[in-house]
C-alpha positions in Angstrom: 31.9 -30.8 -4.8 31.9 -28.0 -7.8 33.2 -25.3 -5.5 36.0 -27.9 -4.2 37.1 -28.5 -7.7 37.0 -24.8 -8.5 39.1 -24.0 -5.5 41.7 -26.8 -6.7 42.1 -25.3 -10.1 42.6 -21.6 -9.1 45.1 -23.1 -6.3 47.0 -25.0 -9.2 47.1 -22.2 -11.5 48.5 -19.5 -9.0 51.0 -22.1 -7.9 52.1 -22.8 -11.6 52.4 -18.8 -11.8 54.3 -18.4 -8.9 56.7 -21.2 -9.8 57.2 -20.0 -13.5 57.7 -16.4 -11.8 60.3 -17.9 -9.3 62.3 -19.7 -12.4 62.2 -16.5 -14.2 63.9 -14.7 -11.4 66.4 -17.5 -11.0 67.0 -17.5 -14.6 67.9 -13.7 -14.2 70.2 -14.1 -11.6 72.3 -16.9 -13.1 72.9 -14.6 -16.0 73.9 -12.1 -13.5 71.3 -9.2 -15.4 71.0 -6.7 -12.7 67.6 -4.7 -12.4 67.5 -1.4 -11.2 66.0 -1.2 -7.5 63.2 1.1 -8.3 61.9 -1.3 -11.4 62.5 -4.2 -9.0 60.5 -2.4 -6.4 57.4 -2.0 -9.0 57.3 -5.3 -10.7 54.4 -7.1 -10.8 53.0 -10.4 -12.2 51.9 -9.5 -15.7 49.1 -11.7 -17.3 46.8 -11.3 -20.3 43.5 -9.4 -19.7 41.3 -11.8 -20.8 43.1 -14.4 -18.4 42.8 -12.1 -15.2 38.9 -11.7 -16.1 38.5 -15.6 -16.5 40.1 -16.3 -13.0 38.2 -13.4 -11.2 35.1 -14.9 -12.7 36.0 -18.3 -11.4 36.8 -16.9 -8.0 33.3 -14.9 -7.9 31.2 -18.1 -8.9 33.2 -20.1 -6.2 32.3 -17.6 -3.7 28.5 -17.1 -4.8 28.1 -21.2 -4.7 29.5 -21.3 -1.3 27.3 -18.7 0.1 24.5 -20.5 -1.3 25.1 -24.1 -0.1 25.6 -22.2 3.4 22.0 -20.4 3.2 20.4 -22.9 5.4 17.1 -22.2 6.6 16.5 -20.0 9.6 16.1 -21.0 13.5 13.9 -18.4 13.9 12.2 -16.2 11.3 13.2 -12.5 11.1 9.4 -12.0 11.9 6.7 -14.5 12.9 3.7 -14.2 10.8 0.2 -13.2 12.6 -3.2 -14.9 12.0 -3.5 -15.4 8.4 -6.4 -13.3 6.7 -8.4 -16.4 5.7 -9.0 -17.1 9.6 -9.0 -13.7 11.0 -10.6 -11.5 8.2 -7.6 -9.1 9.2 -4.9 -8.1 6.8 -1.7 -8.1 8.8 1.6 -7.2 7.2 5.4 -7.8 7.8 7.1 -4.7 9.1 10.7 -5.9 9.2 10.7 -7.9 5.7 10.6 -6.6 2.3 10.0 -7.8 -1.2 12.0 -6.7 -4.2 9.3 -5.5 -6.6 8.9 -7.1 -10.2 9.6 -4.7 -12.9 6.5 -3.1 -14.4 7.6 -4.1 -17.8 8.8 -7.5 -17.1 5.8 -8.9 -19.4 6.7 -12.2 -18.7 6.3 -12.2 -15.1 2.3 -12.9 -13.4 0.0 -10.0 -12.7 -3.1 -8.7 -10.7 -5.9 -6.9 -12.1 -9.0 -5.5 -10.3 -12.6 -5.4 -10.4 -13.5 -2.1 -12.4 -16.8 -1.8 -11.0 -18.4 0.7 -8.2 -19.0 4.2 -7.6 -16.2 6.6 -6.9 -15.6 5.1 -3.4 -15.5 1.6 -4.4 -12.9 2.5 -7.1 -10.7 4.2 -5.1 -10.8 1.4 -2.0 -10.3 -1.1 -5.1 -7.4 1.1 -6.4 -5.6 1.6 -3.1 -5.8 -2.1 -2.3 -4.5 -3.3 -5.6 -1.5 -0.8 -5.0 -1.0 -2.0 -1.6 -0.3 -5.9 -2.9 2.5 -4.2 -5.1 3.8 -2.2 -2.2 3.9 -5.1 0.2 4.6 -8.3 -1.7 6.3 -6.9 -5.1 3.8 -8.2 -7.4 3.2 -6.6 -11.1 -0.5 -4.9 -11.0 -2.6 -3.3 -13.6 -6.1 -1.7 -13.9 -8.7 -1.2 -16.6 -9.2 1.4 -18.9 -12.3 2.4 -17.3 -11.1 2.7 -13.7 -8.2 4.7 -15.0 -10.4 7.0 -16.9 -13.0 7.7 -14.1 -10.1 8.4 -11.5 -7.8 10.2 -13.9 -10.5 13.0 -14.1 -10.4 13.6 -10.7 -6.9 12.9 -9.4 -3.7 13.9 -11.0 -1.4 11.0 -10.4 -3.1 7.6 -11.2 0.0 5.7 -11.9 -1.1 1.8 -11.6 -0.6 1.0 -15.7 -3.9 0.2 -17.6 -4.1 -3.6 -18.6 -2.5 -3.9 -22.3 -2.7 -7.4 -24.2 1.0 -7.2 -25.1 2.5 -7.2 -21.7 -0.3 -8.7 -19.4 -0.6 -12.0 -21.1 -2.3 -15.1 -20.4 -5.6 -16.0 -18.7 -6.1 -14.4 -15.0 -7.5 -16.7 -12.5 -10.7 -15.3 -10.5 -10.2 -14.5 -6.5 -11.3 -12.5 -4.1 -8.8 -10.1 -2.2 -8.7 -11.9 0.7 -7.8 -15.2 -0.6 -4.9 -13.7 -2.7 -3.6 -11.5 0.1 -3.7 -14.5 2.4 -2.0 -16.6 -0.4 1.1 -14.0 -0.8 1.3 -13.2 3.2 1.8 -16.9 3.3 4.4 -16.9 0.7 6.3 -14.0 2.0 6.4 -15.6 5.6 7.8 -19.0 4.0 10.4 -17.3 1.6 11.9 -15.4 4.6 13.3 -19.1 6.0 15.7 -19.0 3.0 17.2 -15.6 2.7 20.2 -14.2 4.5 18.8 -10.7 4.3 15.7 -9.1 5.1 14.7 -8.5 1.3 13.3 -11.4 -0.3 14.5 -11.5 -4.2 12.2 -14.4 -5.5 8.7 -13.7 -6.8 5.7 -14.7 -4.7 3.0 -14.8 -7.8 3.1 -18.0 -9.8 0.0 -17.0 -12.0 -2.0 -14.1 -13.0 -5.3 -13.3 -11.0 -8.1 -11.1 -11.3 -9.9 -9.9 -8.3 -13.7 -9.9 -8.9 -14.9 -8.6 -5.8 -14.9 -4.9 -3.7 -12.1 -5.0 -1.4 -12.1 -2.6 1.2 -9.7 -3.5 3.8 -9.9 -0.7 6.3 -7.5 -1.8 8.8 -4.9 -1.9 6.3 -5.7 1.0 4.3 -5.7 2.8 7.6 -2.5 1.5 8.8 -1.0 3.0 5.3 -2.7 6.4 5.7 0.2 8.5 4.5 0.9 6.3 1.5 -2.8 6.5 0.5 -2.5 10.4 0.5 0.1 10.2 -1.8 -1.9 8.0 -4.1 -4.5 10.5 -4.8 -3.8 14.0 -5.3 -6.9 15.9 -6.3 -6.8 17.8 -9.3 -6.9 21.7 -9.1 -10.2 22.5 -10.5 -11.6 19.8 -7.9 -9.9 21.2 -4.9 -10.5 24.8 -5.6 -14.3 24.0 -5.9 -14.3 22.1 -2.8 -12.5 25.0 -0.9 -14.8 27.5 -2.8 -17.9 25.5 -1.6 -16.6 25.5 2.2 -15.9 29.5 2.1 -19.4 30.0 0.9 -20.8 28.3 4.1 -18.1 30.0 6.3 -19.4 33.8 5.2 -21.5 33.7 8.4 -18.8 33.3 10.5 -16.8 35.8 8.6 -14.0 33.1 7.8 -12.6 31.3 5.1 -11.0 27.8 5.0 -7.4 29.1 5.1 -8.3 31.9 7.4 -10.3 31.1 10.6 -9.5 30.2 14.3 -11.8 26.8 14.7 -11.5 23.3 13.8 -13.3 22.1 10.9 -15.1 18.3 11.6 -16.4 17.1 8.0 -19.4 14.8 8.2 -20.5 12.5 5.5 -24.2 11.3 5.7 -25.4 8.6 3.0 -28.8 8.0 2.6 -31.1 8.0 -0.5 -29.6 4.6 -2.1 -28.4 2.8 1.0 -31.1 1.7 3.2 -31.9 -1.4 0.9 -28.3 -2.0 0.5 -27.4 -1.9 4.5 -31.0 -4.1 5.0 -30.1 -6.7 2.4 -26.3 -7.2 2.9 -25.9 -6.5 6.6 -29.3 -6.6 8.1 -28.7 -3.0 9.5 -31.1 0.0 9.6 -30.4 3.4 8.3 -28.3 5.8 10.4 -30.7 8.1 12.3 -29.9 11.5 13.5 -28.8 10.4 17.1 -25.8 8.9 15.8 -24.5 11.9 14.5 -25.5 14.0 17.5 -23.5 11.6 19.6 -20.5 12.4 17.3 -21.2 16.0 17.5 -20.7 15.8 21.1 -17.7 13.2 21.0 -15.6 16.1 19.5 -17.3 19.1 21.6 -15.9 17.4 24.5 -12.2 17.3 22.8 -11.9 20.2 20.6 -12.6 23.9 21.0 -15.5 25.6 19.1 -15.4 22.9 16.3 -17.6 23.4 13.2 -19.4 20.6 11.5 -19.5 20.9 7.9 -22.0 17.8 6.3 -21.7 16.7 2.9 -24.5 14.3 1.6 -26.8 12.8 -0.9 -29.8 14.2 1.0 -29.0 17.6 2.1 -32.8 18.4 2.8 -32.8 15.5 5.4 -29.4 16.9 7.0 -31.0 20.6 7.0 -34.0 19.4 8.8 -32.6 17.1 11.4 -28.9 17.9 11.8 -28.4 21.6 11.2 -27.6 24.4 13.9 -25.3 27.1 14.7 -22.4 25.1 14.6 -23.4 22.5 11.6 -23.7 23.5 8.3 -24.9 21.8 4.9 -22.9 21.8 1.9 -25.1 20.9 -1.0 -22.5 20.7 -4.2 -24.3 17.4 -5.5 -21.0 16.7 -7.2 -19.5 13.5 -5.6 -15.6 14.4 -6.4 -16.1 17.6 -4.8 -17.8 16.3 -1.6 -14.9 13.7 -1.5 -12.3 16.7 -1.5 -14.5 18.7 0.8 -14.1 15.5 3.5 -10.4 15.5 3.1 -10.0 18.9 3.9 -11.4 18.5 7.4 -9.4 18.5 10.7 -11.2 15.6 11.9 -14.2 13.4 10.7 -17.5 12.2 11.0 -18.3 8.9 8.9 -21.4 6.7 8.1 -21.3 3.4 6.3 -19.5 2.9 3.2 -16.8 3.3 1.2 -17.2 7.0 0.3 -17.1 8.0 3.9 -14.2 6.2 4.7 -12.2 7.4 1.9 -13.2 10.8 2.3 -11.9 10.7 6.0 -8.5 8.7 5.2 -7.5 11.4 2.7 -8.0 13.6 5.6 -5.9 14.4 8.6 -7.0 13.7 12.4 -9.4 11.5 14.1 -12.4 9.4 12.5 -15.5 8.5 14.3 -17.6 5.4 13.0 -20.8 4.3 14.2 -20.6 1.3 16.8 -22.0 -1.8 15.2 -22.3 -5.2 17.1 -23.8 -7.0 14.0 -21.5 -9.5 13.1 -22.6 -9.3 9.3 -21.0 -6.0 9.3 -17.3 -6.7 10.3 -15.5 -4.1 8.2 -14.1 -2.1 11.1 -13.2 -5.0 13.7 -9.7 -5.3 12.9 -9.0 -1.5 13.3 -6.4 -0.8 16.0 -5.6 3.0 14.8 -5.4 5.4 17.7 -7.2 7.9 15.3 -10.4 5.7 14.7 -13.2 5.8 17.2 -16.5 4.1 17.6 -19.5 6.3 18.6 -22.9 4.8 20.1 -25.4 4.8 17.2 -27.9 5.6 20.1 -31.3 4.4 18.6 -31.3 0.7 19.7 -32.7 -0.1 16.3 -29.1 -1.4 14.6 -30.7 -5.0 13.6 -34.0 -5.0 11.5 -36.5 -7.1 12.9 
C-alpha cells in the first residue's frame, strides 16, 4: 500500500509540474514573447536541487520496496544442501552460494573463538578450521593471544585478529566445531530461499560462540588445500633450515633439494607419546614398519626413482626399521622444521595425527594414510579427494584385544 501511495504522489507532482510548464508556455505565447529557436530547443524544466533530490529519493524507495515485496521464496533452491554434519560427520559446503563477510571491526556483531590448547599440529588445524568458518559463512572470528604467539613465531601471515575485550564483547556460548558448523550450514541453506542473487547479505550468527574441542575436519581442509597454503607461509629462517636439513642427507646422492632429478616423498612417523593416545581414544595399535613398507611400494609403482625422507620423534626406531638406500632419516628434533620438511615433499606418507596431516596438506602431490576400519577412528571417512589414498597397514593388529 505504501508503494502505491508513493507512486500516486510522484504522478501528481509530475502532472502538476507539466501543467505549470504548459501554462507558462501558453502565457508567453499570448504575450507574443518570441524565444530564439536554439534557446527553445535547450529549454529544460528547472527545479531547486533539493526538490529534485527529494523526488529521486522517493522514487528509489518505491522501487526498493517493490523489489522487497516481490522477493518471494524460491520454488527451487540455488543449491540443495547435502547431509548435515550432525548426521554424517562430514563437512559439506555450498559452492554456488556466498555469504557477505561481516566486517571484522563491527564490534556489535557476534563472533567465534577457538580452543587455544594443543601442540603445533592441533593449533594449525584449529586455526585453519576457524578461518574456514569466516571464509564459508562470513562470521567474525578471533583467536587467543597464546595461539597467535605460537604460530606467529613460525609463520609470517597469522592474520586472524586476537580477541580483545573492547571489540569481542559478551559471554561466548561453548560448542563443538561440528555443532556450530551444522548450525551455520543449516542457516545458509534456509537463507538462500529469500535472496534474489547467490549472495547472502544477512548475518548467519546470532550469538557469540567458543569452540572448546580440537577440530580437524580433514575432508573440509583437503577440499581447500590451496587456501590453507595461503594461511601458513613459513618464516624464512624455518624454511631455510628445513632445506638445509634436506640438503645434508642428499649429499650422498650428489644432489640438493633444488638440484635433483628424482621426486622426494616425505614421511612422518610419530611414536613416542602416541601409543597410549591411540589405545585410549581409538582402540588402535601403533603403526608398524609394514605400513610404511606398503606405502613405499605404493609410490615406487607410480614414480620413477622416488627418494623417501623420514621425519620423526623417534629417529632411532626409523633408522633401525626403515632406513635403506632410498629411505633416509632426518633428525632435526625441531617440530616446525620437520613440518616445513614435510611441506617441501613432492608427495607424502603420513601416520595418525594432525601433525602428519597438516605437514602433508601444506605440500603438493598425493597423500597416503593408513587404511583403518575401526569405527572409532572416523577422521578420513569423508575424504573424497583424488590425491588421498588409504594404504593397508599390513599388520592385522589394528585393534587392541
